[in-house]
N, C-alpha and C positions, 0 to 999 in steps of 0.2 A: 320348550326351553325354560331354564331356571328364571323365575321372575319375568316372564315374557312381557307382561303388560308394562311393568316399570321400565324394562329395557327399551321397549318400543317408544314410550313417552320421552325418555332421555335422548334417544337417537333423533327423534323429531326436533327436540330442542337444539341439539348440536347441529343439525342440518340448517336450522334457522340462522345460527351463527355463521356457518360456512357460506351461506348465500347472501349474507348482509353486505351492503356496500360500505357502510361505516360502522365502526364499533364505538358507540357513545353511551352515555349514561342511560338513555332511554332503552337501548337494546339490552344493556346489562340488567335493568329492572325487569324487563320482559322475561329474560332468561331466568332470573331469580324466582319470579312467580311461577314459571313453568316447572322448575325443579321442585319448588315447594309443593305444588299441586301433585306432581308425580309421586313424590315420597310419602305424602300424607295419604294418597290413595293406596299406597303399598303398605299402609298401617304403621309407618314409622312415627315415633313419638313427636308431637308437634313442637315441643320445646327443643328437642334435638335438631329438628328440621330447621328451625329459625337460627339456632346457633351455628349450624353447618353452613347455611346459605349466607349468613352474615360474613363468614370468613371468605367465601367466594367473592362477594361483592367488594369487600375491603381490598382484597388482592387485585381484583379486576380494575378497580379505580386507581389504585396507588402504584402498582408495579408496571414498569415498562417492559415490552417484549424484548427478549435477548436477541442478539445478532443472529440472523438466519431464520427467524420466525416472524410471521406477520402478527398483528394484534389479534386477528381472528383465531389463528392457530394457537397463540399463547393462551387465549381465553378458554379454548377447548382443553388445553393442557392443564389449566388451573382446575377446571371441573374434574378432570381425570385424577389429578393429584389429591384434591381435597376429598373426593369420594373414596379413594383408596385409603386415605388416612382415617376417614370416618368409619370405615369397616374393619379397621385393625392394623393399618400400616403395612409393615413388612410381612406380617403373618407369624405364626408360631409353629415351626416344624418339630416333630418328635424325633429326637436323635437316640438311637439304640446304643446306650452307653455301657451296658453290661449284660451278662447272660446268667440266669434267665432274666429278661426284662419283663416286669409284670405290669399289666394294664388292667385296672379295675373299672368296670362300667357301672355307673349308678344312674338312677332316674326314677321318675314316677311311673306307675302302672300305665301301659299302653303307649309308652314313648318310642318303643322299637328297639330296646336294648339287645334282646336275644338275636333278632335279625341283624342288627348292626355288628354284633360280635362276629358273625360269619363274614360280613363284608370286610371288617377290619382284618380278620385272619387272611382273607383272599388278597387284600392290599399288601400285606407284608410278605406273603408267600411269593407273590410276583416279583418282590425285591430280594428274593433269595434267602429268606429267613425260615427257620424250622419253627412252626407255630402249633400251639394246642389251645383247646378251650377247656375251661372247668366250669361246670354248672353249679352255681351257688344260690339259685332261686328255689328255695325249699318250700315256698308257700303257695305259689300259683299252680293250680292243677294243670297237668300236661306240659309244664315248663321243661322238665327233663326230656320228654319225648321230642319237644320242639328243638332243643339245642342239639340233640343227637342227630336229628334229621338235617339240621343246618350244617353240622360238622361233616356229615356224609356228602352233602352237596358240594362243599368246598374242599373235601378230601383232607381233613385234619383230624387228629385224635381228639376225643372228648372224654373228659373224666367226670363221672357222676357217681353218686351213692344214693340209691333210691330209698334205702331204709333209714337214712339219717336226716335229722332236722336241724342239727347244729352245724352252721356253716364253718365254724372254726375247726370242728372235728373233721369235716370233709376235707378242708384244706390240709390239715396235718396228715391225714391218711395218705394223700397223694404227693406230699411235699417233696419227697426224694425223687419220685418219677418226673416231676415237673422240671427238675434241674437239668434234664437232658435236652430241653428246648431253648431256642433263642428268645422266644416271646411267649408269654402265658397270658391269655385273655380271660379275665374273670367276669362272668355274668352274674350279677347280684339281683336280689328281689326288689320289686317296686311297691309302691303304695298309691292310694288315691290322693294322698297329701303327704307332705313331709312331716311324719309323725315321730314321736320320741323313740318308739321301739325300732323304727327304720334307721334313725340316726345312730342309736346304740349298736345295732347289728353291724352297720357299715363301719363305725368307728372301731369296734372290737376287731373286725376282720382286717381293717387297715393297720391296726397296731400289730397284729400277728404277721400278716403277709408283707407289710411294708412295700406296697406297689410303687413303682417309679412314676406312674401316671394314674390319676384318678379322674376319669372323664365322665362328665354329665351328658347323658343322651337326652336330647330335648326335641320335641316335635315342633317344626317351624310353623305349623298351622295354628299355634296358640298365640302368635303375634307378640305384642308388647309385653304380655305377662311372662314371657321368657326371661325378662330381666329380673323379675322378682324371684322366680325359681332359681336362676343362676346364682343370685346373691345369697338366697337362703341356703342352698347346698354348699356354696363356697364358705359361708360362715360356719356351718355345722360340720361339714365333712372335708373341708379344705381341698376342694377339687382343683385340678391343675389345668383344666380346659373343658371345652364343650364340643359335642358332635351334634350338629343340627340336622335332623332327619326330615323327610317329606318336603324337600326344597323344591321339587318339581311341581309346577302347576298350582301353587298356593299363593293367594294374594297377600296373606299375612306374613309371608317369609321375610319381607323387607323389615317388618317390625321386629321379628325374632333375631335377625342378623344384626341389626343396628343396636338392639337392646343388649344382646350378649357381648357385642364388641366394646361396649362402654363399661362393662363390669371388670372385676379383677380376674375373671375366668375367660380367657380368649377362646375364640372358635378355632378348632384345630382340623376338623373334618366336616364335610357336608355330604348328606345323602341326596343323590340327584335322580333316583329311580328305584325300581323294585328288584332289579337283578343284583347278583352278588358282586358284579364289577362296578356298580353304581355308587361308589364312594370315592370322594376326592379330597386331597389335602386342601384346606381352605387357604388360598393365597389371594388376599384382597386385590393385589395388583392385576393378577390374571383374571379374577372374577369380574372386576370392573371393566377390564378390556373387553370381555365377552358381552357384558351388559350394555356397553356403549357401541358395540359393533366393530371394535378394533381388533377382535380376535384374541386367541390365546395359543400362540405357537408352542409354548413350553408343554402344555398339556396335550396338544395335538401330536407333537413329536413323541411324547411319552407313550401315548396310546398306539401310535404307529409302530414303535419298537416292540410293544407287547403283541401286536398283530402279525408282524413279519420280521424275521431276523435282518440284521444290518447287511449280511452277505447276500441274502436273497433280494433285498431291496435294491442293493447296488447292481446286482446282475440283471434284475428286471428293468431297472432304470436304463442300463446300457442298451438292452434289447429294444426298449421303446424308442430311445434316441437314434438308434440305427435305422428304425423304421421297419424292422424285420420280425416284429412280434406276431404271435399267432393268437388264435382264440383261447388256447390254453393259458397264455400269458394274461389275457384279458380276464379269464376266469379266476386266475390266481390273484389278480388285483382286486376283483370283486369280493373274493373270499376274505382278503385282508381288510377291506373296507367294512365288511359285515362284522368282523371281530372288533373293530374300533367303536361300534355302537350305531344307533340310528343315524341316518343321514342328516336329520335336522339338528342333532347334537354336534356332529362332526363339523357341519357347515358353520355353526356359530363360533368355532375356534379359528376359522380361516380369516386372517386379517383382511378387512375391507369387505368381506362377504356380507356382513350384516347390513352394510350401507346399500346393498342392492335392493333391499325391501322385497326379496323373493318370497311369495306366499308359502306358508308351511305346506299347503296342499300340493304345491308343485314338487317339493322335495319328497313328500310322501308318495306321490305318483311315481316319481323316478325310482324310489326305493322299491316300489312294487314291481317296476320293470326289471330291476336288477335280479329280483327273485325269480321272475319268469325266465329271464335270459339264462340264469344258472340251470334251471330245469331243462331248457332247450339244449344247452351244451351237454348235459348229462345223457341226452338221447342221440348225440352225434358219435360217429366213429372216431378213433384216434387220428385217422388220416384226414378227416374233415376238420378236426380241431387244429391240426398242424398246417393244413392248406385250405383255409376258408374260401379261397377263390373258386374252388371246385364245386361249391354247394350251389346246385341248380334247382329248378322248380321241382323235379322229381325227388331230389334229396330233401328239399324243404317239406314236401308232402309226407315223406317218411318220418322226418323229425316231428312233425305235427302229430302224427299217429302215435308216436312213442312218448311224447311229452304231454299230450292233451291240450296243447296250445293251438291257436289258429295261425294261418300263413302270414298274416299281417304282423303278428308279434315276433315271429321268427325272422321275417324280412327286416324288422326294425333292428334286431341284433346284428345282422349282417351289415346294415347301413351304418350302425354305430361303430362297428369294427373298421369299416372302410374310411369313415370320417376321422377316426383316431389315427389310423395309419397315415392318412394324407397330411394331417396336422403335424405328425412327428417328422415326416419327410421334409416339410417346410422348415422345420427347426434343425434339420440334419446339418445344414451348412454352418450352424453356429456351434463351434466346439468349445468356446470359452464360456463355461458355466457362470462365471462372475458377471459377464456381459448380459447373459440371459436373465439372471436374477435382477440386475439393474433395470433391464427393460420392463420386467414384470412389476418391479417396485415403482417404476415411473407411472404405471397405470393406476396405482393406489391413490385414494383421495388424500389430499394434503391434510396434514395435521393428524393422520391416523397411523403414522409409523412410530411405534414405540420400541 
């Protein structure tokens, strides 16, 4: 999970509020200390931490809870609102206003610009845009090979000129061809530090190409020093935003996020993994929701739409609610879940799920089971997949021989199918989906419905 340790600390703090009998100044002071400790451990600047927690304390002591909310619920809401504001407020979405819409990526050596160019291309392709890459890193050995490989991985055209060292000449050479695309992503060279020659090259290219977005790619593991880099690049190259990479599994990511959020260059994307799909628009509200265990339905639904069409989802949902789904339907559901990403990442987007404190190992074990069950189903006949009730001991033995799994693993799949079918039959009587959703919502922890 992104910033797992910080998220865990903050969730524990909120649970302390939820369990408190009274909300008084003593509890608020304890809350403030817990938040300060969690943020400082996540490498957030101490001065920023104290300014941030001062706002929470002032609001908590002065403001009365609005009608319909208890003081405890409102206190949790204050933390949520202030943390969202602290990390950038409403966020800064890129709007494709013209064609070709040019995005220039800049940054220091090793920040992940070239890899990010592929992720950014994949992000916009999934939203229906025609995208290309242009390789303008003429200094780093193998830079051209790398961007060509990345372009092939995400299936986008790549424009490079191996025998040319002048970035302006390369851009001019391909300028007419670039006009046929909706979005052009420009991958530029980096340096070990922000040097005069790097600034000159970027400024010269910027004057020629006039990109609509100039995004600084910065590695989250550099922590608070991200602020200095962001400010220097903003001053020298007039960047319009930041992409924070390596957000997964780094303690210093909190420092990088908060540092960039306080500059004139807002964070627009975050890299949350190594795969080409692991790039997300940075929406502070959604990000904080996941961090605090409140979930992120917007991103979850977005990923679900990418994994399975609306028509297929509706058809599958109807079959599940009728209670007449087969193993083929279960397989289809598993395949869609796999497309959405690792179970641990999907789970953190489900509202209230983070409050269950389910160990990551449990989800990883379940993910392993899903993989084995898919293998088992691939060794079954069409008839068995459509009529799972016919699978007896002899058939299980045959599936085991074909899949390489043991009988216990195959029986677990059959058991899971029967339990799912039984649960759906219990829900069959409820045709009013609104009532069902209200029942489910009633199970959610108070104060966590955003």
